[in-house]
N, C-alpha and C positions, 0 to 999 in steps of 0.2 A: 200268444195265449188266447184261447177261444173265449169269447164273452159268455158268461153264464155257465161255465163248465162245472161249477159246484152247486147248480140248481138242484134242490132236493136232498142235499147233503144233510147229515145229522147236525143238530145244534152244537154238539161238542166240536165237530170238525170246523164248523163255521166260526165258532168262538176262537179256536186255536189259530185258524187262518187269519182272522182279524188281528189277533195279538201279534202274529208273525209279521203281518203287513205294517203294523205300527212300529215295531222294532226296526225292521229293515228300512222303512221310510226315514226314521229319525237318523239312523246311521249314515245313509246316503246323503240326505239333505244337509246335515250338520258337517259332514266331510266336505261337500261342495261349498257350503257356506264359509267354512274355514279357508278354503283356497281362494274364495272371492273376497274375503274380508279386507285385504289391503286395497282393493279397487273400490269397494263400497264405503269403507270407513276412512280411507286415506291414511292408514297407519301401516308401518312395516310389518311383515309377517312375524318377525322375531318378537316385536313388541306385543302383537296380538296373542301369540302363543304364551308369552310370559304372563300376560294378564290372566289367561285361562288357567295356566298351570298353578299360579299362586292363589287362585280363588279370589282374585281382586276385581272381578267384573263389576261389582257394585261401586268400586271407586272410579270406574270409567263408565258413566251412565250410557253412553252411546253403544258401547260394546254389550252392555247388559240388555239394552232394548233390542239390539240386533239379534242376540241369541234368543231372547224371549219370543221375538216374532218368528224366527226360524222354527223354534220348538212348537209353537202353536200350529204352524202350517204343516210341519212334518209329522207331528204326533197325532193330529186329529184330521185335518182337512184332506190331505193326500191319501192316507190309508182308508178313509171313509169311501172315497171314490174307487180306490183299488178293490176294496172288499165288495162293494156293490157291483162292480164289474164282474167279479167272480161269482157272485150269488144270484145275479139276475141278467136277463137279456135286455132290460130297460133300466139303466142306472138311475136316471132322474126320477122315474116312476117309483122305483124300489125305495129310494131315499125320501120319498114324499115331497120332492121339490116341484113337481108339476102341479100338484093340487094347490089352489089358492084359497083365499078367504075374503069375505066382504070387509070393506074398510071399517064398518062399525065394530067388527070383532077385534080388530087391532086397537081401536079406541077403547073398547071394553077391557082388553088385556092391559093397556097402559094404565087405566084406572085401578085395576086389580093390583098391579105391581107397586104403584105409588101408595095405594091405600095400605098395602101390606107392610110398609116400612117399619112402623112402630111395633107390629107383631113380630117381625123378623128380629128386630133389635132386642126385644124382650126374650126371645128364644136364645139368642146369642148370650145374653146375660145369664140365663138359667144354665146354659151349657157350660159356661165358664165357672159356675159354682160347684160343678161336680168334683168331688174329692176322691182320689184313689185310696184304696187300703194301703197300709204300710208295706205290705209285701210287694206292691207295685210302685213303690216310690221312685225307683229308677226310671220306670216307664213314664210316670207322670212328669218327672224332671225333663225327660227327652221331649215329650210333647210340648211342655212349656217353653223350652229353649227353641224348638222348631217354630212354634207359634210366634215367639218374639222376633226371630230372624225373618219370618215371612212377613210380619207386619212392618218391620223396618224396610224390607225390600220394596213392599207395596208403597209405603210412604215416600221412599226415594223416587220411585217411578212417578208418583203423583205430584211431586213438588216441582211444578213447572210454573213459569211466570208469564207465558205468552199464549196467544190463541193457537198458534201452530203446535206448541207442545201439548195443549189440551186436546186438539183434534187428533194428534198422533196417539195420545193415550186412549182416546175413545176407540180408535182403530185397533190398537194393540191389546187393550185390556177389556174391551167390551165387544167389538164387532167380531174379531177373529175367534175368541173363545165361544161366543154365542153360536157362531156358525159351526165351528169345528166340534165342540163338545156335544152339541145337539145332534149333529150328523152321526157321531159315534154312539151316543147313548140312546137317543130317541130314534134315530134313523136305522141303526143296526142292532145294537144290543137288546133293545126292546123286542124286536122281532125274534131274535135268537132265544131269549128267555120265554117269550110267549109260546114258541114251538116246543121248548124244553119242558115247560110246566103245564101248558094247556090252559092257563088261567091268566087273564089280562091283568087282574089286580096284583097277583104275585109278581108278574113281569114288571109292572110299574114300580112296585115297592123295591124289588131287588135291583132294578136298573137305577132307581133313585139312590139306593144305598151305595152302589158302586160309584155313581157320580160324585157322591160326597166323599167317599174314601179316597178317590183319585186325587183329591186336593191335599191329602196327608195332613189335615189340620183338625185334630180332635175337638178343639174348642169352637169349631164351627160345624161339627159333624151333623147335629140334629137339624139346625136351620137349613143347611144345604140339602139334607135328605128330604126335608119337607118341600123345598123348592123343586128338587128333582121329581118328586111324586106329583106335584102340581103340573110341572111341564109334561109329565107323562100322560096325565089325564087330558090336558089340552090337546095333545097329539091324537089320542084316541077319540075324543069328542068331536074334534074338527076335521080329522082325516088329513091334515096337512102339517108338515113340520115347521112351516113358517110362523105359526103362532107361538110355539115354545121357543123358537129362535128369537123372535121379537121380545118375548117376555124375559128371556135370558139377557138379551142386549140391554133392555131397559133397566134391569136389576143392576148390571155392572156399570152402565153409563151414568146412572144416578149417583153412584158412589164416586165415580171419577169427577163428575161436574161439581158435586157438593164439596169435595175436598179442594178442588181448584178455587172455588169462591171463598172457602175458609182460609186457604193459603194466601189468597189475595186480600184477606180481611174485609171482604164484601159482606159476608154473613158471619154470625157468631159460631164458634166452634161447638157450642152446646147442642147445635142441631144434630150432630153426629150421635148424641146420646138419647135422642127422642125415643121414648118407650122403654128406657132402661131403669127407671126409678118407680117407686111405689106411687108417687104423685101422678104418674102418667097412666095409672090403672084405668081410669075412664076412657082415655084415648085408646089404650090397648084393646079394651073390650069393644069399643066402637069400630076400631080398625079390623078386628077379627070378625065381628058380625057382618060388616059390610063386605069383606072379602068372601065370606061364605055365601052371602046372598048373591053377589055378582057371579061367583063360580057356579052356583046353582042355576041361575038364569042362563048362563052360557051353556051349561050341560043340557038344559031342557030345550033351548032354542036351536042348537046346532042340529042340522038334519043330514049332514054329509055322511057317507059311508066311511068306516074306519080305513086306515091305510092298508095296503096290501100286506097280508100276514105271511 
């Protein structure tokens, strides 16, 4: 297959080819991963297939982690490079991976993400307060059940008691999603929707919405959408994908690390609810204002050209 054979193709063609690459990659990698499971996990194939077929992966945490890791790699990282290979003669340049940023901007991004925690928690609380009309009661129940299962799965992943477990969770739940999801959404879909609409703001907003919808969790829809929009502007302002990747990593890694120390009873569990009550209103206002100021300064100070459109 010739590199860049889809250069200049329509946004619709590029979008469909990206979706196709994601589906094919998942099918091939998960099939290969299934064949290799006995070697990697040290369990017989029959037992592995039984676990998968009865939906019992969460009762076998190593199987669940194995499948989650394969999914992250196969659904995001691999197809991102395949699609970039089809769309451009220079894969790394197209994905924004060659462009770097000064250390001070990574430090500034770190401060933005840490400062935003109370504001994000507040948005999650507001999102959870949304009540569906009676005509959509069945849909609301499905969302609530899915959210409950997703939270249980996440907490099961996070409930580790040693440093090695913590480091693997950071790799699986922070590093892989940060790289893979940003490559797909900010590295590829942003360009596709920018060509499609001709408006950078619409491209950022639509890509951010798709980023949030991809998680299939309604009660985190608006906070994730806001994060996706913020990551999009970081990409456009800085001209490098490494800033949104880092911001995404920090957001996920903070959750992993905080839960670890709560689980180890090093810090109180109340820290998870920071910004969710009316008594935290001054903190929320300060958090929001400081984030806006930091993002404004970053926007004004960055002088790099936007990534290749």
